[in-house]
LOZAKE-933671 format. One record per atom (N, C-alpha, C): y, x, z; atom name; residue number from 1. Coordinates in steps of 0.2 Angstrom, whole numbers, m for minus. Example, Ala and Ser with C-alpha at 12.3 -4.5 7.8 and 13.67 -1.06 7.14 Angstrom:
<rs>
> py;px;pz;at;i
> m28;66;39;N;1 .
> m22;62;39;CA;1 .
> m16;66;39;C;1 .
> m11;64;35;N;2 .
> m5;68;36;CA;2 .
> 0;64;39;C;2 .
</rs>
This chain:
<rs>
> py;px;pz;at;i
> m58;94;m24;N;1 .
> m54;100;m22;CA;1 .
> m47;98;m25;C;1 .
> m42;99;m22;N;2 .
> m35;99;m24;CA;2 .
> m32;104;m27;C;2 .
> m30;104;m33;N;3 .
> m27;109;m37;CA;3 .
> m19;109;m36;C;3 .
> m17;113;m31;N;4 .
> m10;113;m29;CA;4 .
> m5;114;m34;C;4 .
> m7;118;m39;N;5 .
> m3;119;m44;CA;5 .
> m1;113;m49;C;5 .
> m6;109;m50;N;6 .
> m5;103;m53;CA;6 .
> m1;99;m49;C;6 .
> m2;98;m43;N;7 .
> 2;94;m38;CA;7 .
> 9;96;m39;C;7 .
> 10;102;m38;N;8 .
> 17;105;m38;CA;8 .
> 21;103;m45;C;8 .
> 17;104;m50;N;9 .
> 20;102;m57;CA;9 .
> 21;95;m58;C;9 .
> 17;91;m55;N;10 .
> 19;84;m55;CA;10 .
> 25;82;m51;C;10 .
> 25;85;m46;N;11 .
> 31;84;m41;CA;11 .
> 38;86;m44;C;11 .
> 37;92;m47;N;12 .
> 43;95;m51;CA;12 .
> 45;90;m57;C;12 .
> 40;88;m60;N;13 .
> 41;83;m66;CA;13 .
> 45;77;m63;C;13 .
> 42;74;m58;N;14 .
> 46;69;m55;CA;14 .
> 53;70;m53;C;14 .
> 54;75;m50;N;15 .
> 61;78;m49;CA;15 .
> 65;78;m55;C;15 .
> 63;81;m60;N;16 .
> 67;82;m66;CA;16 .
> 68;75;m70;C;16 .
> 65;70;m69;N;17 .
> 66;63;m71;CA;17 .
> 71;60;m67;C;17 .
> 72;62;m61;N;18 .
> 76;59;m56;CA;18 .
> 83;62;m56;C;18 .
> 84;67;m60;N;19 .
> 90;71;m60;CA;19 .
> 97;67;m59;C;19 .
> 97;61;m63;N;20 .
> 102;57;m64;CA;20 .
> 103;52;m59;C;20 .
> 97;52;m55;N;21 .
> 96;46;m50;CA;21 .
> 97;49;m43;C;21 .
> 94;55;m42;N;22 .
> 95;58;m35;CA;22 .
> 101;61;m34;C;22 .
> 104;61;m28;N;23 .
> 110;66;m28;CA;23 .
> 106;74;m27;C;23 .
> 111;78;m26;N;24 .
> 110;85;m26;CA;24 .
> 106;86;m19;C;24 .
> 109;83;m14;N;25 .
> 106;84;m7;CA;25 .
> 99;81;m7;C;25 .
> 98;75;m10;N;26 .
> 91;71;m10;CA;26 .
> 86;75;m13;C;26 .
> 88;78;m19;N;27 .
> 84;83;m23;CA;27 .
> 82;89;m20;C;27 .
> 87;92;m16;N;28 .
> 85;98;m12;CA;28 .
> 81;96;m6;C;28 .
> 82;91;m3;N;29 .
> 77;89;2;CA;29 .
> 69;89;0;C;29 .
> 68;86;m6;N;30 .
> 62;85;m9;CA;30 .
> 59;92;m11;C;30 .
> 64;96;m14;N;31 .
> 62;103;m17;CA;31 .
> 60;108;m11;C;31 .
> 64;107;m5;N;32 .
> 62;111;1;CA;32 .
> 55;110;3;C;32 .
> 53;104;3;N;33 .
> 46;102;5;CA;33 .
> 41;106;0;C;33 .
> 43;105;m7;N;34 .
> 39;108;m12;CA;34 .
> 38;115;m11;C;34 .
> 43;118;m10;N;35 .
> 44;126;m9;CA;35 .
> 39;128;m3;C;35 .
> 39;123;1;N;36 .
> 35;125;7;CA;36 .
> 28;123;7;C;36 .
> 26;120;2;N;37 .
> 19;119;0;CA;37 .
> 18;112;4;C;37 .
> 22;109;6;N;38 .
> 21;102;10;CA;38 .
> 22;96;4;C;38 .
> 17;96;0;N;39 .
> 17;92;m5;CA;39 .
> 16;84;m3;C;39 .
> 13;83;2;N;40 .
> 13;76;4;CA;40 .
> 19;74;7;C;40 .
> 22;78;11;N;41 .
> 29;76;14;CA;41 .
> 34;76;8;C;41 .
> 33;80;2;N;42 .
> 37;79;m3;CA;42 .
> 37;73;m7;C;42 .
> 31;71;m8;N;43 .
> 30;64;m11;CA;43 .
> 32;58;m7;C;43 .
> 31;59;0;N;44 .
> 33;53;4;CA;44 .
> 40;53;5;C;44 .
> 44;59;5;N;45 .
> 51;59;5;CA;45 .
> 54;56;m1;C;45 .
> 51;58;m7;N;46 .
> 54;56;m13;CA;46 .
> 53;49;m13;C;46 .
> 47;46;m12;N;47 .
> 47;38;m12;CA;47 .
> 51;35;m7;C;47 .
> 52;38;m1;N;48 .
> 56;35;4;CA;48 .
> 63;35;2;C;48 .
> 65;40;m1;N;49 .
> 73;40;m4;CA;49 .
> 73;34;m10;C;49 .
> 69;34;m13;N;50 .
> 69;29;m19;CA;50 .
> 70;22;m15;C;50 .
> 65;21;m11;N;51 .
> 65;15;m7;CA;51 .
> 70;13;m3;C;51 .
> 72;18;1;N;52 .
> 77;17;6;CA;52 .
> 84;16;3;C;52 .
> 86;19;m2;N;53 .
> 92;20;m5;CA;53 .
> 93;15;m11;C;53 .
> 87;11;m11;N;54 .
> 87;6;m17;CA;54 .
> 89;10;m24;C;54 .
> 86;14;m26;N;55 .
> 86;18;m32;CA;55 .
> 83;14;m37;C;55 .
> 85;14;m43;N;56 .
> 82;11;m48;CA;56 .
> 78;16;m53;C;56 .
> 72;16;m54;N;57 .
> 68;22;m58;CA;57 .
> 65;19;m63;C;57 .
> 64;23;m68;N;58 .
> 60;21;m74;CA;58 .
> 52;21;m72;C;58 .
> 49;16;m76;N;59 .
> 42;15;m75;CA;59 .
> 37;23;m75;C;59 .
> 40;27;m79;N;60 .
> 37;34;m78;CA;60 .
> 37;37;m72;C;60 .
> 41;36;m67;N;61 .
> 42;38;m60;CA;61 .
> 36;35;m57;C;61 .
> 35;29;m57;N;62 .
> 29;25;m54;CA;62 .
> 23;28;m56;C;62 .
> 22;29;m62;N;63 .
> 15;32;m65;CA;63 .
> 14;39;m63;C;63 .
> 20;42;m63;N;64 .
> 19;50;m60;CA;64 .
> 18;50;m53;C;64 .
> 21;46;m49;N;65 .
> 19;46;m42;CA;65 .
> 12;44;m41;C;65 .
> 9;40;m44;N;66 .
> 2;38;m44;CA;66 .
> m2;43;m45;C;66 .
> m1;47;m51;N;67 .
> m5;53;m53;CA;67 .
> m4;58;m48;C;67 .
> 1;59;m45;N;68 .
> 2;64;m40;CA;68 .
> m2;63;m34;C;68 .
> m1;57;m32;N;69 .
> m6;54;m26;CA;69 .
> m13;56;m27;C;69 .
> m15;53;m34;N;70 .
> m23;54;m35;CA;70 .
> m24;61;m35;C;70 .
> m20;66;m37;N;71 .
> m21;73;m39;CA;71 .
> m22;76;m31;C;71 .
> m19;73;m26;N;72 .
> m20;75;m19;CA;72 .
> m26;71;m15;C;72 .
> m29;67;m19;N;73 .
> m35;64;m16;CA;73 .
> m32;58;m11;C;73 .
> m26;56;m12;N;74 .
> m23;50;m9;CA;74 .
> m24;44;m13;C;74 .
> m22;38;m11;N;75 .
> m23;32;m14;CA;75 .
> m17;30;m19;C;75 .
> m18;32;m25;N;76 .
> m13;31;m30;CA;76 .
> m10;23;m30;C;76 .
> m14;19;m29;N;77 .
> m13;12;m29;CA;77 .
> m8;10;m24;C;77 .
> m8;13;m18;N;78 .
> m4;12;m12;CA;78 .
> 3;15;m14;C;78 .
> 3;21;m17;N;79 .
> 10;24;m20;CA;79 .
> 13;20;m25;C;79 .
> 9;18;m29;N;80 .
> 12;13;m35;CA;80 .
> 15;7;m32;C;80 .
> 11;4;m27;N;81 .
> 14;m3;m24;CA;81 .
> 21;m1;m21;C;81 .
> 21;5;m18;N;82 .
> 28;7;m14;CA;82 .
> 33;7;m18;C;82 .
> 33;8;m24;N;83 .
> 38;8;m29;CA;83 .
> 39;3;m34;C;83 .
> 35;m2;m34;N;84 .
> 35;m8;m39;CA;84 .
> 40;m11;m39;C;84 .
> 45;m13;m33;N;85 .
> 51;m16;m34;CA;85 .
> 57;m12;m36;C;85 .
> 57;m6;m38;N;86 .
> 62;m2;m39;CA;86 .
> 62;0;m46;C;86 .
> 58;m2;m51;N;87 .
> 58;0;m58;CA;87 .
> 64;m3;m62;C;87 .
> 67;1;m65;N;88 .
> 73;m2;m69;CA;88 .
> 71;m5;m76;C;88 .
> 75;m7;m80;N;89 .
> 73;m10;m86;CA;89 .
> 74;m5;m92;C;89 .
> 75;2;m90;N;90 .
> 75;7;m95;CA;90 .
> 69;9;m98;C;90 .
</rs>
């Protein structure tokens, strides 16, 4: 069973880490999905933004995205692989 509060908190943690990486409009787009309870869309959108905009993110983002996917009963390895090429040296 999915604990949606845990999922929401993980997504909000991801956004807090990405404050200096995401623009305000990018963060707002993800936040709107979180506020609507559309956690899968929020995670997909977050990853799509990172990928499509070639954002460089810390390893912590990759691990948190994987944890978030697992918390939603999704394949965490797939999420991790989607982000492997965008990890910064930080």
